[in-house]
Wavefront OBJ file of the C-alpha trace (Angstrom):
o trace
v 14.688 -12.256 -12.798
v 12.556 -9.070 -13.123
v 13.029 -8.442 -9.322
v 16.742 -9.617 -9.553
v 17.782 -7.818 -12.517
v 15.755 -4.621 -13.415
v 14.696 -3.488 -9.716
v 18.209 -2.709 -8.507
v 18.769 -0.659 -12.167
v 15.511 1.472 -11.300
v 16.775 2.085 -7.956
v 19.620 3.744 -9.148
v 17.618 5.599 -12.267
v 15.624 7.054 -9.642
v 17.661 7.960 -6.905
v 17.378 11.497 -7.030
v 13.658 11.514 -7.791
v 12.593 9.414 -4.563
v 14.929 11.563 -2.737
v 12.878 14.718 -3.900
v 9.677 12.696 -3.072
v 10.616 12.023 0.475
v 12.020 15.980 0.920
v 8.873 17.528 -0.674
v 6.544 15.096 1.186
v 8.281 14.976 4.472
v 8.412 11.316 4.599
v 10.922 10.140 7.570
v 11.116 6.560 8.321
v 12.778 7.578 11.889
v 9.524 9.699 12.726
v 8.473 7.230 15.626
v 9.940 6.399 19.150
v 11.823 3.094 18.297
v 11.376 2.322 22.296
v 7.583 1.557 21.278
v 8.284 -0.855 18.530
v 7.464 -4.380 19.456
v 8.700 -7.234 17.213
v 6.602 -10.382 16.867
v 7.682 -13.385 14.407
v 4.722 -13.272 12.398
v 1.591 -10.999 11.918
v -0.173 -14.348 12.328
v 1.721 -15.607 15.537
v 0.323 -16.617 19.058
v 2.606 -13.578 20.206
v 1.033 -11.305 18.139
v -2.230 -12.323 18.972
v -1.377 -11.997 22.778
v -0.163 -8.303 22.225
v -3.072 -7.227 20.503
v -5.157 -8.923 23.664
v -3.030 -7.165 25.804
v -2.738 -3.792 24.355
v -6.834 -3.731 23.147
v -6.409 -0.891 20.594
v -9.182 0.703 18.568
v -7.602 1.001 15.611
v -4.713 -1.209 14.160
v -2.981 0.191 11.050
v -1.666 -2.502 8.830
v 1.328 -1.519 6.349
v 3.197 -4.165 3.739
v 2.396 -7.614 5.837
v 1.398 -10.949 4.506
v -2.193 -11.652 4.742
v -3.678 -11.699 7.980
v -5.528 -14.583 8.976
v -9.372 -14.532 10.539
v -8.248 -15.988 14.146
v -5.943 -12.421 14.341
v -8.668 -9.994 12.925
v -11.244 -11.689 15.286
v -8.908 -11.754 18.318
v -10.152 -8.308 19.406
v -12.792 -5.539 19.195
v -10.660 -3.524 16.879
v -10.804 -2.060 13.186
v -8.073 -3.103 11.166
v -7.043 -0.630 8.155
v -4.599 -1.086 5.569
v -2.950 1.458 3.035
v -2.685 -0.279 -0.273
v -0.435 0.469 -3.167
v -3.126 0.884 -5.655
v -6.971 1.668 -6.543
v -9.033 -1.283 -5.474
v -10.713 -3.263 -6.494
v -9.223 -3.191 -9.927
v -5.546 -2.846 -8.717
v -5.370 -5.643 -5.868
v -2.006 -7.224 -5.230
v 0.992 -5.220 -5.855
v 2.260 -2.751 -8.160
v -1.146 -0.932 -8.903
v 0.191 1.993 -10.025
v 2.353 0.365 -12.449
v -0.418 -1.719 -13.601
v -2.455 1.158 -14.180
v 0.076 2.971 -16.202
v 0.366 -0.192 -18.607
v -3.451 0.099 -18.908
v -3.532 3.552 -19.324
v -6.891 3.692 -17.534
v -6.478 6.960 -15.205
v -6.506 4.725 -11.950
v -3.092 5.213 -10.463
v -3.436 5.713 -7.131
v -3.677 4.394 -3.493
v -6.313 3.135 -1.226
v -7.219 3.081 2.325
v -9.408 0.240 3.292
v -10.657 -2.161 6.053
v -9.101 -5.283 6.457
v -10.630 -8.407 5.606
v -9.305 -12.045 5.318
v -8.915 -11.567 1.304
v -5.998 -9.616 -0.408
v -7.142 -6.233 -0.888
v -11.007 -6.847 -1.076
v -11.713 -4.794 2.336
v -14.202 -2.032 2.405
v -12.781 1.034 0.951
v -12.556 4.091 3.470
v -10.483 6.617 1.029
v -8.830 6.329 -2.531
v -6.950 8.894 -4.488
v -4.875 9.134 -7.642
v -1.214 10.160 -7.654
v 0.208 12.703 -9.851
v 3.224 11.498 -11.695
v 5.844 13.058 -13.756
v 8.109 11.668 -16.753
v 10.997 10.815 -14.386
v 8.816 8.438 -11.901
v 9.191 4.695 -12.848
v 8.112 1.534 -10.965
v 10.150 2.550 -7.753
v 9.234 6.396 -7.389
v 5.324 5.412 -7.887
v 5.686 3.525 -4.465
v 6.990 6.605 -2.652
v 4.157 8.868 -4.021
v 1.411 6.514 -3.269
v 3.054 5.995 0.315
v 2.946 9.767 0.762
v -0.461 10.349 -0.247
v -1.389 6.992 1.396
v -0.319 8.413 4.880
v -2.310 11.265 4.030
v -5.578 9.324 3.622
v -4.474 6.796 6.309
v -4.711 9.705 8.934
v -8.324 10.504 7.626
v -9.201 6.718 8.125
v -7.941 6.622 11.791
v -9.552 10.033 12.849
v -12.687 8.669 11.436
v -12.439 5.064 13.424
v -11.718 6.676 16.550
v -15.035 8.887 16.224
v -16.643 5.959 14.961
v -17.391 7.729 11.544
v -16.191 5.044 9.144
v -17.932 5.257 5.542
v -17.265 2.382 3.306
v -17.159 4.095 -0.487
v -17.737 1.874 -3.190
v -16.665 1.850 -7.329
v -17.776 0.202 -9.999
v -14.487 -1.101 -11.120
v -13.921 -4.887 -11.762
v -11.514 -6.978 -9.329
v -8.200 -7.897 -10.541
v -5.585 -9.445 -8.593
v -1.787 -8.304 -9.758
v 1.619 -9.763 -9.056
v 5.262 -8.737 -10.161
v 5.691 -8.015 -14.060
v 8.094 -10.264 -15.568
v 11.224 -9.068 -17.057
v 10.046 -9.660 -20.576
v 6.918 -7.484 -19.981
v 8.432 -5.002 -18.200
v 11.223 -4.508 -20.909
v 8.833 -4.701 -23.721
v 6.633 -2.134 -22.260
v 8.935 -0.119 -21.376
v 10.285 0.006 -25.016
v 6.790 0.072 -26.687
v 4.649 1.971 -24.335
v 7.283 4.119 -22.377
v 5.921 3.019 -19.236
v 9.052 2.733 -16.840
l 1 2 3 4 5 6 7 8 9 10 11 12 13 14 15 16 17 18 19 20 21 22 23 24 25 26 27 28 29 30 31 32 33 34 35 36 37 38 39 40 41 42 43 44 45 46 47 48 49 50 51 52 53 54 55 56 57 58 59 60 61 62 63 64 65 66 67 68 69 70 71 72 73 74 75 76 77 78 79 80 81 82 83 84 85 86 87 88 89 90 91 92 93 94 95 96 97 98 99 100 101 102 103 104 105 106 107 108 109 110 111 112 113 114 115 116 117 118 119 120 121 122 123 124 125 126 127 128 129 130 131 132 133 134 135 136 137 138 139 140 141 142 143 144 145 146 147 148 149 150 151 152 153 154 155 156 157 158 159 160 161 162 163 164 165 166 167 168 169 170 171 172 173 174 175 176 177 178 179 180 181 182 183 184 185 186 187 188 189 190 191 192 193 194 195
């Protein structure tokens, strides 16, 4: 219900803010050559495994995909790196910035981490908080995380190519997050002002 009823309204509410974030951070979804795009049925498909074996990349950048199987992770000798919209391990799963705002804990940010068979459980390479303003909401947090995540991912890729990856640790508890319910969202927007 939340995704069907609330998210479309939030998209309208934050349309101009998202445009500003895209412009100010020079985000451009057309910033790659489409002729280099190769589609596979699934990240866990034999087609994907065969493609990885053929290409033999040193680094595989993961963004917004399902859990990658051990079979794929082990099919080549490469470093798999993911950008995660949350500070791990405290905000594993989805919508880390939103959950941090709900908890008012100061961990509203993004992580770049190694990919393992778990859900956002790989070694942390980089983490950084994002700066939000009162006009931000559930939708715009994601764009802010994306902009910061791209910066951090570039650093991680360079480290991987230079064989200089360093895993960092923090003492945060590990917690898996999902979509808020419609009632949870409405209640916290009214009483806590978290959009």
